[in-house]
C-alpha positions in Angstrom: 128.4 -180.7 0.9 125.1 -181.3 1.1 124.8 -181.7 -2.3 127.9 -183.8 -3.2 126.1 -185.6 -0.1 123.6 -186.3 -2.1 125.3 -187.2 -5.5 127.2 -190.3 -3.5 123.6 -191.5 -2.0 122.4 -191.0 -5.8 125.7 -193.3 -6.7 124.8 -195.6 -3.8 121.4 -196.0 -4.9 123.4 -196.5 -8.4 124.4 -199.8 -6.5 121.5 -200.9 -4.7 118.8 -201.0 -7.3 121.1 -202.9 -9.7 121.7 -199.4 -12.6 125.3 -201.2 -11.8 128.1 -203.0 -9.9 130.3 -200.4 -9.1 131.3 -196.9 -9.8 133.6 -194.4 -10.2 132.8 -191.0 -10.6 134.1 -187.6 -10.6 133.0 -183.7 -11.4 135.8 -180.5 -11.6 136.6 -178.5 -14.1 140.3 -177.0 -15.6 141.4 -176.1 -12.2 140.3 -178.8 -9.2 138.5 -181.9 -8.8 135.7 -180.9 -6.6 133.4 -184.4 -6.4 135.3 -188.1 -6.2 133.8 -190.7 -5.2 134.5 -194.7 -5.9 131.9 -197.7 -4.5 130.7 -201.3 -5.4 132.6 -204.3 -6.7 134.6 -204.7 -9.5 133.0 -208.6 -10.3 130.3 -209.7 -8.6 130.5 -212.7 -10.5 131.5 -216.1 -9.3 132.7 -213.9 -6.5 132.9 -210.5 -5.2 136.1 -208.0 -5.6 135.9 -204.9 -4.0 136.5 -201.5 -6.7 140.1 -200.2 -6.0 141.1 -196.6 -7.3 143.8 -198.2 -9.4 141.3 -200.8 -11.5 140.9 -200.2 -15.3 137.7 -199.9 -16.9 137.2 -200.8 -20.3 136.4 -197.7 -22.1 134.9 -199.9 -25.0 133.5 -196.9 -27.5 135.1 -194.0 -25.1 137.8 -194.8 -27.5 136.8 -193.3 -29.9 137.6 -189.6 -28.6 140.4 -190.9 -25.5 142.1 -192.3 -28.2 141.7 -192.4 -31.8 140.1 -189.4 -32.7 142.7 -186.9 -30.3 145.5 -189.4 -32.0 144.3 -187.3 -35.3 143.4 -184.6 -33.6 147.4 -184.0 -32.6 148.3 -185.5 -36.1 145.5 -182.4 -38.1 147.7 -179.9 -35.3 150.7 -180.8 -37.5 150.0 -180.6 -40.8 150.6 -184.6 -41.3 147.0 -185.0 -41.6 144.5 -182.9 -43.7 140.2 -182.9 -42.4 139.8 -183.4 -46.4 142.5 -185.9 -46.3 139.9 -188.8 -48.9 140.7 -192.8 -48.2 142.2 -193.8 -51.4 145.2 -193.0 -50.7 146.2 -195.4 -47.6 143.4 -198.4 -48.9 143.9 -199.9 -52.1 141.3 -200.7 -52.9 138.1 -198.5 -51.5 136.0 -200.0 -54.4 133.3 -196.7 -54.7 134.0 -195.4 -51.1 137.8 -193.6 -52.4 136.2 -190.5 -51.8 135.4 -190.8 -48.1 137.7 -188.3 -46.1 138.9 -188.0 -42.6 136.5 -186.0 -41.0 133.7 -187.9 -42.7 135.1 -191.3 -40.4 135.2 -188.7 -37.6 131.7 -186.8 -38.3 130.2 -190.5 -38.4 128.4 -189.2 -41.9 130.5 -191.3 -44.2 127.7 -193.3 -44.7 129.1 -196.3 -43.9 127.4 -199.6 -41.9 127.0 -198.6 -38.2 128.0 -202.0 -37.0 129.4 -205.4 -39.1 130.4 -208.7 -37.4 133.7 -209.2 -38.5 134.7 -211.8 -36.3 131.9 -213.7 -37.1 132.4 -213.5 -41.2 135.6 -212.8 -41.3 138.7 -215.2 -41.6 141.3 -213.5 -40.1 141.7 -210.4 -39.0 144.2 -209.2 -42.4 140.6 -209.1 -44.6 138.6 -206.8 -41.9 139.1 -203.8 -43.9 138.6 -205.3 -47.4 135.4 -206.6 -45.7 133.8 -203.6 -44.4 135.1 -201.1 -47.5 133.2 -204.0 -49.8 130.0 -203.6 -47.7 127.7 -200.8 -49.6 126.9 -197.3 -48.1 124.1 -197.1 -45.8 123.7 -193.4 -46.7 124.9 -190.7 -49.3 128.3 -188.8 -47.0 127.2 -185.8 -45.8 123.5 -186.7 -46.3 123.2 -188.3 -42.1 124.6 -189.1 -38.9 125.5 -193.1 -39.1 127.0 -193.8 -35.5 130.0 -195.9 -37.1 132.1 -198.4 -35.4 133.5 -199.4 -38.7 134.3 -196.4 -40.0 136.2 -196.0 -36.6 138.2 -199.2 -37.6 139.0 -197.9 -41.1 139.9 -194.2 -38.8 142.8 -196.2 -36.7 144.0 -198.9 -39.9 143.9 -195.3 -41.3 147.1 -193.2 -38.9 148.8 -196.7 -38.7 149.8 -196.8 -42.5 150.2 -192.7 -41.8 152.5 -193.0 -38.7 154.2 -196.7 -40.2 153.1 -198.1 -36.9 150.5 -199.3 -34.8 147.6 -197.5 -32.8 148.4 -198.4 -29.4 151.9 -197.2 -30.0 150.0 -194.3 -31.4 148.0 -192.8 -29.1 150.6 -193.3 -26.4 152.9 -190.8 -28.1 150.3 -188.5 -28.8 147.8 -189.0 -26.1 148.1 -191.0 -23.4 151.8 -189.2 -22.7 151.1 -185.5 -23.3 148.6 -185.5 -21.3 150.1 -188.1 -17.8 148.1 -190.7 -18.4 150.4 -193.3 -17.0 147.9 -196.6 -16.7 146.2 -196.1 -19.6 146.7 -199.0 -22.3 145.2 -201.0 -24.8 145.7 -204.6 -24.0 146.1 -205.2 -20.0 149.5 -206.9 -19.1 149.3 -210.1 -17.3 147.6 -209.6 -13.4 146.5 -205.8 -14.2 143.4 -205.1 -12.2 140.2 -204.3 -14.6 137.0 -204.8 -14.2 135.1 -207.5 -15.0 132.4 -207.0 -17.4 130.3 -209.7 -19.2 130.2 -213.5 -19.4 129.2 -214.1 -23.1 127.4 -217.7 -24.9 129.8 -220.1 -25.2 133.1 -219.0 -22.5 132.9 -220.6 -18.6 134.3 -217.1 -17.2 133.8 -213.2 -17.0 135.7 -211.3 -19.6 138.1 -209.2 -17.4 141.8 -207.7 -18.5 140.4 -208.0 -22.5 138.3 -205.7 -24.4 134.1 -206.8 -24.3 133.8 -205.5 -28.3 133.6 -208.8 -30.0 135.4 -206.6 -33.3 137.5 -205.0 -31.3 138.9 -208.5 -29.5 139.4 -210.4 -33.1 141.2 -207.7 -33.9 143.8 -208.5 -31.6 142.6 -206.0 -28.7 144.3 -202.5 -30.2 141.5 -200.6 -32.5 139.6 -197.6 -33.4 136.2 -198.3 -32.0 137.2 -199.7 -28.7 140.4 -201.4 -26.5 141.1 -198.4 -24.3 141.2 -199.2 -20.8 142.0 -196.5 -18.5 141.8 -195.8 -14.7 139.7 -192.7 -13.1 142.7 -190.6 -12.6 143.5 -190.7 -15.8 140.3 -190.1 -17.2 140.4 -187.1 -14.9 143.2 -185.8 -16.4 141.6 -186.6 -20.2 138.5 -184.4 -18.6 140.8 -181.7 -17.6 142.3 -181.2 -20.5 139.0 -180.9 -22.2 137.6 -178.5 -19.7 140.3 -175.3 -20.6 139.7 -176.6 -24.2 142.8 -178.3 -25.3 145.0 -175.4 -24.2 148.9 -176.2 -24.3 147.4 -179.9 -25.9 145.6 -178.9 -29.1 145.7 -175.5 -31.6 142.8 -173.9 -30.1 141.2 -173.2 -34.0 141.0 -176.9 -33.9 139.6 -178.0 -30.9 136.3 -175.1 -31.5 136.0 -176.8 -34.7 136.4 -180.7 -33.1 133.8 -179.2 -30.9 131.4 -177.9 -33.4 127.8 -179.0 -34.6 129.3 -180.1 -38.0 125.7 -182.3 -38.6 123.0 -179.5 -38.7 121.6 -181.5 -41.5 120.6 -184.7 -38.9 117.8 -183.5 -37.1 118.5 -185.8 -34.8 122.7 -186.0 -34.1 124.9 -183.5 -33.4 128.8 -184.8 -34.1 132.3 -182.9 -34.1 135.4 -184.5 -35.2 134.4 -187.6 -33.0 132.9 -185.6 -29.7 129.3 -186.1 -29.4 127.0 -182.8 -28.3 124.0 -182.1 -26.2 121.5 -180.4 -28.8 118.0 -182.1 -27.0 116.9 -183.8 -24.0 117.4 -186.7 -25.2 121.6 -187.0 -24.8 122.8 -189.4 -22.6 124.0 -186.9 -20.2 121.2 -186.1 -19.6 118.2 -182.4 -20.2 120.5 -179.7 -17.8 123.5 -179.4 -19.5 124.5 -176.3 -21.8 123.9 -176.3 -25.7 126.8 -177.9 -27.4 128.5 -179.5 -24.4 130.5 -182.6 -25.2 131.7 -186.1 -24.9 131.2 -189.9 -25.4 129.6 -192.9 -23.8 131.2 -196.4 -24.0 129.0 -199.5 -24.4 130.0 -201.3 -21.0 129.0 -198.4 -19.1 131.7 -195.3 -19.5 130.8 -191.9 -19.7 132.3 -188.5 -19.9 131.0 -184.8 -20.8 132.1 -181.2 -20.1 129.3 -178.7 -20.2 130.0 -176.4 -23.4 129.2 -173.0 -21.6 131.2 -173.1 -17.3 133.7 -175.9 -18.8 132.2 -178.7 -15.6 133.4 -182.0 -16.9 131.5 -184.6 -15.2 132.7 -188.5 -15.2 131.1 -192.0 -14.6 133.1 -195.4 -15.3 131.1 -198.6 -14.4 131.2 -201.8 -15.7 126.8 -202.8 -15.9 127.3 -205.5 -18.8 128.7 -206.5 -15.6 124.8 -207.7 -14.9 124.4 -208.6 -18.4 124.0 -206.2 -22.0 120.4 -206.4 -22.0 120.8 -204.1 -18.2 119.0 -200.9 -19.7 118.5 -199.0 -16.2 121.5 -197.9 -15.9 121.2 -195.8 -18.7 118.0 -193.9 -16.8 120.7 -193.8 -14.5 123.1 -192.4 -15.6 120.6 -189.7 -17.3 119.2 -188.9 -13.6 123.0 -188.4 -11.9 123.9 -186.2 -15.3 121.2 -184.2 -13.9 121.2 -183.7 -10.1 125.2 -182.6 -11.4 123.9 -180.2 -13.7 121.0 -178.7 -12.1 
């Protein structure tokens, strides 16, 4: 219990130091939740509103792991899609990128650029895919990890064309329903209790209840790179699935591949199929997890990692961008918290 009190005190220190305005955290494994805590305010500006356990967090890029990647893996498991399938089967004009594969999109090795401001450059969402495909590659495929939101936007659109329905419906069927994530969604309904994120230029209010990521917002709030909203308990359900190595959710062979280092050629990044893997002390989840631990982060201040050897997960959900997207104190505090847990 003294250890848990130390964790709680450290999380509360993050509130007083300005690392984040609120937090929801849990530590556990496949069988139990060993530690759960929440505190602070889901909004500070313009008025303080306390966090509650049912609050939805904007998961930002954790959408890539929880939603897009897991839906893709389920389709691969059923034989509806192949890792070596090329994108020219799904998009008419791929320019010089037709031979990019599903695996390269999932491992961020396609060579596509990390980011394009589609919401500024494109007249409508209908031209977004063409904009991505006509942009020159930043590296040859399978030579370098370039963490690419553009690649995951493409992957989400690929799934929609494969299944003939929206990504939100695909993720509901392949992820939320089988894992009992009953309140997770894209585009929260009117009146849903959500964390408040950032006040952006030109706005009079803070973003709350719609996705913080500009490209995902431009694409209607449903995108392969961002857009997912989850409460703490749903993320715990997802974490427990990872802790049991997807037993009953994915085939063991495919899950083992998904959390393997598929980018050994890159000196800085280890990537699996939608998962970020621990390689050294620069990891967002600190320095004390075992090599090969897996998970993901989100720009808004969300994190989930699972230790490869023990299966112990640690998740920390915050809205650190409420204090501005340049709030870098959060990153130092996050690494220190994960080191406390895994130390």
